[in-house]
C-alpha positions in Angstrom: 71.2 82.3 55.5 73.3 79.6 57.0 77.1 80.3 57.1 79.3 77.2 57.0 82.3 77.4 59.3 85.6 77.5 57.5 87.5 75.3 60.0 87.1 71.5 59.9 88.5 69.0 62.2 89.9 65.7 60.7 91.2 62.8 62.8 94.4 60.9 62.1 94.7 57.7 64.2 98.4 56.7 63.9 97.9 53.5 65.8 96.1 51.9 62.9 98.7 52.9 60.3 101.9 50.9 59.8 105.0 52.8 61.1 106.5 52.3 57.7 103.8 54.5 56.0 102.8 56.8 58.9 105.1 59.8 58.0 104.1 59.8 54.4 100.4 59.5 55.3 100.6 62.4 57.7 102.4 64.6 55.2 99.7 63.8 52.5 96.9 64.4 55.0 98.3 67.8 55.9 98.8 68.6 52.2 95.1 67.9 51.7 93.9 70.4 54.3 92.7 74.0 53.5 94.0 77.0 55.5 92.4 76.9 59.0 91.6 73.2 58.9 92.9 71.1 61.8 94.2 67.5 61.7 94.0 65.8 65.2 96.8 63.2 65.5 96.2 60.3 68.0 99.0 57.9 69.0 100.4 56.1 72.1 103.7 58.1 72.1 104.9 61.4 71.0 106.1 61.3 67.4 109.3 63.4 67.7 110.9 62.3 64.4 107.6 62.9 62.6 107.2 66.4 64.1 110.8 67.2 63.0 110.0 66.1 59.5 106.8 68.2 59.5 108.6 71.3 60.6 111.2 70.8 57.9 108.5 70.2 55.2 105.9 72.7 56.2 107.7 75.3 58.3 105.3 78.2 59.2 102.5 76.6 57.1 101.4 74.5 60.1 100.8 75.2 63.8 101.1 72.4 66.4 99.4 72.2 69.8 99.5 69.3 72.2 95.9 68.5 73.4 96.9 65.6 75.6 100.2 64.2 76.5 100.3 61.3 79.0 101.7 57.8 79.2 100.1 55.7 76.5 98.1 58.6 74.9 99.2 61.6 72.8 96.8 63.9 71.0 98.2 66.7 68.9 96.4 69.3 66.7 98.1 70.4 63.5 96.4 73.4 62.0 97.1 74.4 58.4 97.8 78.1 57.9 
């Protein structure tokens, strides 16, 4: 019997989404995740205002981990609890 893993990894490339719609798209993407799923966020700079909004909106329902943080490239994993 094959057991399917419960965690999935989805990618969110913020560079291709207009700044105007980015925050809303990110909130909706996180809302669509199941517990244990991970949304990997890619951008050219750290989204401090977005992170603040996500903490206010989701609180302890998400966990955030920087995967890569360098000049011109930021990768953050957001896990839904």
